[in-house]
C-alpha positions in Angstrom: -21.7 38.6 -27.9 -18.4 37.2 -26.5 -17.5 33.7 -27.8 -17.9 31.1 -25.0 -15.4 28.2 -24.9 -16.1 25.0 -22.9 -13.6 23.0 -21.1 -13.5 19.8 -19.2 -11.1 18.4 -16.5 -11.3 14.8 -15.9 -9.6 13.1 -12.9 -9.5 9.4 -12.3 -9.0 8.3 -8.7 -9.4 4.5 -8.3 -12.6 3.5 -10.0 -14.2 7.0 -9.7 -13.8 9.9 -12.3 -14.3 13.3 -11.1 -15.5 15.8 -13.9 -15.4 19.6 -13.8 -17.3 21.5 -16.6 -16.1 25.2 -17.1 -17.2 27.9 -19.5 -14.9 30.8 -20.3 -15.0 34.0 -22.3 -12.9 37.2 -22.3 -14.1 38.3 -19.1 -14.6 35.4 -16.8 -14.3 31.7 -16.3 -17.0 30.0 -14.4 -18.0 26.5 -13.0 -20.9 25.1 -14.8 -21.0 21.7 -13.2 -19.1 19.3 -11.0 -19.9 15.5 -11.3 -18.5 12.1 -10.2 -19.1 8.9 -12.0 -17.9 5.3 -11.6 -16.0 3.6 -14.4 -18.2 1.1 -16.3 -17.8 -2.6 -15.8 -16.4 -4.0 -19.0 -16.9 -7.7 -19.5 -13.8 -8.9 -21.2 -14.4 -11.9 -23.6 -12.2 -14.8 -22.8 -11.1 -18.1 -24.5 -12.0 -21.4 -22.8 -8.7 -21.5 -21.2 -9.1 -18.1 -19.6 -6.7 -16.1 -21.8 -7.6 -12.8 -23.3 -9.3 -13.0 -26.7 -7.1 -12.2 -29.6 -9.5 -9.5 -30.7 -8.5 -7.3 -27.8 -4.9 -7.2 -28.8 -5.5 -4.1 -30.9 -6.5 -2.2 -27.8 -2.7 -1.8 -26.9 -1.3 1.8 -27.2 1.8 2.2 -29.5 4.2 4.5 -28.0 7.7 5.6 -28.9 10.2 7.4 -26.8 11.1 10.3 -28.8 10.4 13.3 -26.9 8.6 16.4 -28.4 7.5 19.6 -26.7 4.3 21.5 -26.0 5.7 24.7 -24.8 3.9 27.7 -23.5 5.0 30.9 -21.6 5.2 30.6 -17.8 6.6 32.5 -14.9 8.9 29.6 -14.2 10.9 29.7 -17.4 10.9 27.0 -20.0 8.6 24.3 -19.3 8.3 21.5 -21.8 6.3 18.4 -22.4 6.8 15.2 -24.4 4.9 14.0 -27.4 4.3 10.3 -27.6 3.0 8.1 -30.4 -0.4 6.9 -29.9 -2.8 4.5 -31.6 -6.6 4.7 -31.2 -7.6 1.3 -29.8 -10.1 -0.8 -31.8 -11.5 -2.8 -29.0 -15.0 -3.7 -28.1 -17.6 -1.0 -27.2 -17.9 -0.3 -23.5 -20.6 -1.7 -21.6 -22.7 0.4 -19.2 -22.1 0.1 -15.5 -24.4 -2.3 -13.8 -26.0 0.3 -11.3 -28.3 3.1 -11.3 -25.5 5.7 -11.0 -24.7 7.7 -14.1 -21.8 6.3 -16.0 -19.1 8.2 -18.1 -21.1 7.7 -21.3 -24.2 9.3 -19.8 -22.2 12.3 -18.6 -20.4 12.7 -21.8 -23.7 12.9 -23.6 -25.2 15.3 -21.2 -22.3 17.6 -21.0 -21.5 17.4 -24.8 -17.7 16.6 -24.5 -17.3 17.0 -28.3 -18.0 20.7 -27.9 -15.2 21.5 -25.6 -11.5 21.0 -24.7 -10.6 18.0 -22.4 -7.8 17.8 -19.9 -7.0 14.5 -18.1 -4.8 13.5 -15.2 -2.3 10.7 -14.8 -2.5 7.9 -12.2 -0.7 9.0 -9.1 1.1 5.6 -8.5 2.6 5.5 -11.9 4.2 8.9 -12.0 8.0 9.4 -10.9 9.9 12.6 -10.4 13.8 12.8 -10.4 16.3 15.6 -10.3 18.1 16.2 -13.5 21.5 17.9 -13.7 22.1 19.3 -17.2 23.9 22.5 -18.3 22.0 25.8 -18.0 21.9 26.4 -21.8 21.2 22.8 -22.7 19.0 22.1 -25.8 15.8 20.2 -25.6 17.5 17.4 -27.4 20.2 17.2 -24.8 17.7 17.4 -22.0 15.7 14.3 -23.4 18.9 12.5 -24.0 19.7 12.8 -20.4 16.1 12.0 -19.3 16.4 8.7 -21.3 19.6 7.8 -19.4 17.9 8.7 -16.1 14.7 6.7 -16.5 15.5 3.8 -19.0 17.3 0.7 -18.4 17.1 -2.9 -19.3 14.2 -3.4 -16.8 12.2 -0.4 -17.8 8.6 -1.2 -18.6 7.6 -1.6 -22.2 5.2 1.5 -22.1 6.9 4.6 -20.4 6.5 8.2 -21.3 8.3 11.2 -19.8 8.7 14.9 -19.8 10.6 17.7 -17.7 9.9 20.6 -15.8 12.2 23.7 -15.5 12.2 25.7 -12.2 12.9 29.4 -11.7 16.5 28.6 -10.8 16.9 26.7 -14.2 17.2 23.4 -12.4 15.2 20.5 -14.2 12.9 17.9 -12.7 12.4 14.8 -14.9 9.0 13.2 -14.9 8.1 9.8 -16.2 4.9 7.8 -16.5 4.6 4.0 -16.7 1.8 1.9 -18.2 -1.2 2.7 -20.2 -3.6 5.8 -19.8 -6.7 4.1 -18.7 -8.7 7.3 -18.5 -7.8 8.2 -22.1 -8.7 4.7 -23.4 -12.2 4.9 -21.7 -12.8 8.3 -23.2 -11.8 7.2 -26.7 -14.2 4.2 -26.3 -16.9 6.6 -25.1 -16.3 8.9 -28.0 -16.6 6.1 -30.5 -19.9 4.9 -29.3 -21.8 8.2 -28.8 -20.3 10.7 -31.2 -19.0 10.9 -34.7 -17.2 14.2 -33.9 -13.8 13.5 -32.3 -13.1 14.8 -28.8 -10.4 17.4 -28.6 -7.8 16.6 -25.9 -5.7 19.5 -24.7 -3.5 18.3 -21.8 -2.7 15.1 -19.9 -0.8 16.1 -16.7 0.1 14.6 -13.3 -2.0 15.4 -10.2 0.9 17.4 -8.8 0.9 19.7 -11.8 -2.8 20.5 -11.3 -2.2 21.2 -7.7 0.8 23.4 -8.2 -1.2 25.2 -11.0 -3.9 25.8 -8.3 -1.4 27.5 -6.1 0.1 29.5 -9.1 -3.3 30.6 -10.5 -5.1 31.3 -7.1 -2.7 32.5 -4.5 0.1 34.7 -3.6 3.1 33.3 -1.8 6.6 34.6 -1.4 9.5 33.1 -3.5 11.1 31.4 -0.4 7.8 30.1 1.2 7.5 26.4 1.7 4.0 25.1 1.0 2.8 21.7 1.6 -0.1 20.6 -0.7 -1.9 17.6 0.8 -4.2 15.6 -1.5 -6.4 12.9 0.1 -7.7 10.4 -2.5 -9.9 7.4 -2.5 -7.2 4.8 -1.7 -4.1 6.9 -1.1 -2.8 10.4 -0.2 0.1 12.4 -1.1 2.1 15.4 -0.1 3.7 17.7 -2.6 6.2 20.2 -1.3 6.5 23.5 -3.2 9.0 26.4 -2.8 7.5 29.6 -4.0 5.8 28.4 -7.2 8.1 25.6 -8.0 8.0 21.9 -7.2 10.4 21.1 -4.5 9.8 17.4 -4.0 7.0 14.9 -3.8 6.8 12.7 -0.8 6.2 9.0 -1.1 2.5 7.8 -1.5 0.6 7.2 1.8 -1.6 4.1 1.4 -4.4 5.6 3.4 -7.4 7.4 1.7 -10.2 9.5 3.0 -12.1 6.5 4.5 -9.4 5.8 7.0 -10.2 7.3 10.5 -7.0 8.9 11.2 -5.7 9.9 7.8 -4.8 13.5 8.6 -2.7 12.2 11.7 -0.8 9.8 9.5 -0.2 12.5 6.8 0.9 15.1 9.2 3.2 12.5 10.9 4.7 11.7 7.5 5.3 15.2 6.6 7.0 16.0 10.0 9.3 12.8 9.3 10.1 13.9 5.7 10.6 17.5 6.7 13.4 16.5 9.2 15.1 14.5 6.5 14.9 17.4 4.1 16.1 19.8 6.7 13.0 22.0 6.4 12.8 24.0 9.6 9.2 25.4 8.8 6.4 24.8 6.5 4.8 28.2 5.9 1.6 27.1 4.1 -0.7 24.0 4.3 -3.2 23.6 1.6 -5.6 20.6 1.8 -7.5 19.1 -1.1 -9.3 15.8 -2.0 -12.1 13.7 -0.4 -13.6 13.5 3.0 -12.2 17.0 4.1 -13.7 18.9 7.1 -12.6 21.8 9.4 -11.3 19.4 12.0 -8.5 18.6 9.7 -7.6 22.2 9.4 -7.8 22.6 13.1 -5.6 19.6 13.7 -2.8 21.1 11.7 -3.3 24.6 12.9 -3.1 23.5 16.6 0.3 21.9 15.8 1.6 24.6 13.5 0.1 27.9 14.8 2.5 30.1 12.9 1.6 28.5 9.6 -1.2 29.3 7.1 -3.6 26.4 7.0 -6.7 26.3 4.6 -8.4 24.4 1.8 -6.9 24.7 -1.7 -9.7 26.5 -3.5 -10.1 28.1 -7.1 -10.1 31.7 -5.5 -10.0 33.5 -8.7 -13.0 31.6 -10.1 -14.8 32.3 -6.6 -14.0 36.0 -7.1 -15.6 36.0 -10.5 -18.8 34.1 -9.4 -20.2 33.4 -6.1 -20.8 29.6 -5.6 -21.6 29.6 -1.9 -25.2 28.5 -2.6 -24.2 25.6 -4.7 -20.8 24.3 -3.5 -19.2 24.7 -0.2 -15.4 25.0 0.3 -14.7 21.3 1.0 -16.5 20.3 -2.2 -14.7 22.8 -4.2 -11.3 21.5 -2.6 -12.3 18.0 -3.6 -12.7 18.8 -7.2 -9.7 21.1 -7.3 -7.6 18.7 -9.7 -10.3 18.6 -12.3 -11.1 22.3 -12.0 -7.6 23.3 -12.6 -7.2 20.8 -15.5 -10.2 22.5 -17.1 -8.8 25.8 -16.5 -5.6 24.9 -18.1 -7.6 23.9 -21.2 -9.7 27.0 -21.0 -6.7 29.4 -20.7 -4.0 27.8 -23.0 -2.1 31.3 -23.1 -2.1 32.0 -19.3 1.6 32.7 -18.4 1.5 31.3 -14.8 0.2 27.7 -15.6 2.4 24.8 -16.1 2.4 23.4 -19.6 4.3 20.1 -19.5 2.1 17.7 -21.4 1.8 13.9 -21.6 -0.5 14.0 -24.5 0.5 11.3 -27.1 2.1 12.9 -30.3 0.1 10.8 -32.7 -3.1 11.9 -31.0 -1.9 15.5 -31.4 -1.3 15.1 -35.0 -4.5 13.7 -35.7 -6.3 16.5 -33.9 -4.2 19.2 -35.8 -4.5 17.5 -39.2 -6.9 20.1 -40.6 -5.0 23.1 -39.4 -2.5 22.6 -42.4 -2.8 24.8 -45.4 -4.0 23.3 -48.7 -0.4 23.0 -50.0 0.6 21.3 -46.9 -2.3 18.7 -47.2 -1.5 18.1 -50.9 2.2 17.5 -50.0 1.1 15.2 -47.2 -1.3 13.2 -49.6 1.5 12.9 -52.2 3.9 11.5 -49.4 1.4 9.1 -48.3 0.7 7.8 -51.8 4.4 7.1 -52.5 4.9 5.4 -49.2 1.7 3.3 -49.5 3.2 0.2 -51.3 6.1 0.1 -48.9 4.0 0.5 -45.8 1.7 -2.3 -47.0 4.5 -4.8 -46.5 5.9 -3.3 -43.4 2.4 -3.3 -41.7 1.9 -6.9 -42.8 5.2 -8.0 -41.2 4.3 -5.8 -38.1 1.0 -7.7 -37.8 2.8 -11.0 -37.9 5.3 -9.8 -35.4 2.5 -8.6 -33.0 0.8 -12.1 -33.4 4.0 -13.8 -32.5 4.7 -11.6 -29.6 1.2 -12.1 -28.3 1.6 -15.8 -28.5 4.9 -15.5 -26.6 3.3 -13.1 -24.0 0.4 -15.7 -23.5 2.9 -18.6 -23.0 5.0 -16.5 -20.6 1.9 -15.4 -18.6 0.8 -19.1 -18.3 4.2 -20.1 -17.2 4.2 -17.4 -14.5 0.7 -18.5 -13.3 1.9 -22.0 -13.0 5.1 -21.1 -11.3 3.1 -19.1 -8.7 0.8 -22.1 -8.1 3.8 -24.4 -7.7 5.4 -22.0 -5.2 2.1 -21.9 -3.3 2.0 -25.7 -3.2 5.5 -25.9 -2.0 4.6 -23.4 0.9 1.5 -25.4 1.7 3.5 -28.8 1.9 6.1 -27.1 4.3 3.3 -25.8 6.4 1.6 -29.3 6.5 5.0 -30.9 7.4 5.5 -28.3 10.1 1.9 -29.0 11.5 2.4 -32.8 11.4 5.7 -32.4 13.3 4.0 -30.2 16.0 1.3 -32.7 16.4 3.8 -35.5 16.7 5.7 -33.5 19.4 2.4 -32.7 21.3 1.5 -36.3 21.3 4.9 -37.1 22.7 4.7 -34.5 25.3 1.2 -34.9 26.3 0.1 -38.5 25.6 -3.2 -39.6 27.0 -2.6 -38.2 30.4 -1.5 -34.8 32.0 1.1 -34.1 34.5 -0.9 -33.9 37.7 -1.0 -37.7 38.3 2.8 -37.4 38.3 2.7 -34.3 40.6 0.2 -35.9 43.2 2.2 -39.1 43.2 5.5 -37.2 44.0 3.9 -35.2 46.6 2.1 -38.2 48.2 5.3 -40.3 48.3 7.2 -37.4 49.9 4.5 -36.8 52.6 4.7 -40.5 53.2 8.4 -40.5 53.8 8.5 -37.4 55.7 6.3 -38.3 58.7 4.1 -36.0 60.7 3.7 -33.7 57.8 0.5 -32.8 56.2 -0.8 -30.9 53.2 -3.5 -28.2 53.7 -3.7 -26.6 50.2 -2.6 -27.4 46.7 -3.3 -24.6 44.3 -2.8 -24.4 40.5 -1.4 -21.1 39.3 -0.5 -19.5 35.8 3.1 -20.6 35.9 3.0 -23.4 38.4 1.4 -24.7 41.5 1.6 -23.8 45.2 1.8 -26.4 48.1 0.7 -25.1 51.6 1.2 -27.4 54.6 2.5 -28.0 58.1 5.3 -30.2 59.3 6.9 -31.0 62.8 10.3 -31.2 61.4 11.7 -28.1 59.5 14.1 -30.2 57.4 11.1 -31.9 55.8 10.4 -28.5 54.1 13.7 -28.5 52.3 13.0 -32.2 51.2 9.6 -31.1 50.0 11.2 -28.2 48.0 13.5 -30.6 46.2 10.5 -32.7 44.6 10.4 -30.5 41.6 13.0 -28.2 39.8 12.6 -24.5 40.1 10.9 -24.4 43.5 10.8 -21.4 45.8 10.2 -21.6 49.5 8.1 -18.5 49.9 7.1 -18.7 53.5 8.0 -20.5 56.8 6.6 -19.7 60.1 6.6 -21.5 63.5 3.0 -22.3 64.6 2.8 -24.1 68.0 -0.1 -26.6 68.2 -0.8 -28.0 71.8 2.7 -27.6 73.0 4.1 -29.1 69.8 6.4 -27.3 67.5 4.8 -27.1 64.1 6.1 -25.3 61.0 3.7 -23.7 58.6 5.2 -23.4 55.0 4.3 -22.3 51.4 6.3 -23.7 48.5 5.9 -22.5 44.9 6.8 -25.0 42.2 7.0 -24.6 38.5 5.6 -27.5 36.3 8.2 -30.2 35.6 9.5 -30.9 32.2 6.8 -32.7 30.2 9.5 -34.7 28.6 10.8 -36.0 31.9 7.2 -36.7 33.0 6.7 -38.7 29.9 10.0 -40.6 30.3 8.9 -41.6 34.0 5.6 -42.7 32.5 7.3 -44.9 30.1 9.4 -46.3 33.0 6.3 -47.1 35.0 4.6 -48.7 32.0 7.7 -50.9 31.4 7.8 -51.8 35.1 4.1 -52.8 35.0 4.5 -54.7 31.8 7.5 -56.5 33.3 5.6 -57.4 36.5 2.8 -58.9 34.3 5.1 -61.0 32.4 7.5 -62.8 34.9 10.7 -64.0 33.5 14.3 -64.2 34.6 15.1 -60.9 32.7 12.1 -59.1 34.4 13.1 -60.3 37.9 16.5 -58.8 37.4 15.4 -55.5 35.9 12.5 -54.8 38.3 14.5 -54.0 41.4 16.7 -51.6 39.4 13.8 -49.6 38.0 12.1 -49.4 41.5 15.3 -48.2 43.1 15.9 -45.6 40.4 12.5 -44.1 41.1 12.1 -44.5 44.9 15.7 -43.3 45.7 15.0 -39.9 43.9 13.8 -38.2 47.2 15.5 -40.5 49.8 19.0 -39.8 48.8 18.7 -36.1 49.3 16.7 -36.3 52.4 19.1 -38.8 54.1 22.1 -36.6 53.5 20.2 -33.6 55.0 19.0 -35.4 58.1 22.5 -37.0 58.6 24.5 -33.7 58.3 22.4 -31.1 59.7 19.9 -32.7 62.3 21.3 -35.7 64.0 18.5 -35.9 66.7 15.9 -36.3 63.9 14.1 -33.0 64.4 
């Protein structure tokens, strides 16, 4: 009976973890189960002032930046991965998710993770790709030296790992990952809580590697073909461009997930925009993967690119070995393509077409391979450890003290940042309050306790009183002003009326005889007067009334001046017109 090996591919997308469980022997690789679980809600203990408890400080990973390699044969030449130091966290046990859905711990028990090889993905938002120019025959040491110069500077994050990928043309792509590996931490906590046997981790790779492996492993494409692999996730989507079987470039993350209504339109528009920037005249193949897929998405792209191949990204070789049509449809297989290919990479470690670059920490690798040493090697290792024990004791003690001091410094800096953010927020709020108060003050100045209509009506009434045998038929308020419709026996009166307010337009004048009398029908549109001017005149009137109610020598002198300044506003203009243009008064 052929030996059956188990492999598991785990992909974290937001708070969801997609799991693919595969079994492989010499003849075939088959999918046993596909599952999705939510991350458990871990309650982090806090001190009274809200800071993290000191007991959680040991959860930190301890990485160094010396690159190692995990080479394997591939069709694209030498493809290497880095080895990073890793320290198993000693934090609290995970707390089960507060829901009826199966959590990671329950799935780990049911699938027996300790009996297979596990491969994980890296968070898409924390992975960066950059072109690297090094001599064709450069050594690995030289390549890693150039990668350090490319990715590391004074502002680099405290936790950063890196690797590289060699293309068919011997050009190199540098890959970096920032921050902790949350999925790996969760699995280590689950392992500690449910099994004494340590899980075996094979690979940790970016999503793009799994998608390119899906293309390499399952499809035949020409060396010059440009393929666009579209992955739609929970909260974001990404397009990976591949030339032949090599990574060409990754496009910026699109902050729309499968729940967005027009995700495929946004993705296609971004692809067209970036293609023009990259001078890509044609995209030969479109492969869709991720959540929320449907045939309408394929039709949308096919309608716009009729000469291109458009289909779901599927595990075709596995489908050829076993028919899954009664269990999984194509959209579901495309949804799980990343965890499936992670599991395939773990199940087929010697397959030449799969990318082998690996972000698995070096210390974790050494812990897993400890018992593969021969007895002489183990004895030598034991002797070295005994000799170094006394010196390490002092070093570890000092490191513990340094860690404690750094933790205190970190807490203080964190509190300073929080307080600074609060102060900045308060300053913004103060500025907003001042602006609102200024607006209220200006509004009170402009509006006061009355509106403009009393002023408008007063001006119109006085004008009709001065321009005799004129009458108003309609006064209509409109959006940008008001309209006056009336009749007059003297056409010059219309001009005088049009000067009552600024920005007036005489829109219509028509002679309309009434009982042998010449009458002029007119329409004038006025824009509202300046509120500041209205308010100023209101103050003048209020001052005049106040002075009239308080007789004095000063008031008796000022009053005629105020009256003349108001009443002469219309008379001066009208008298000039009547004197110059219409001596007979008509």
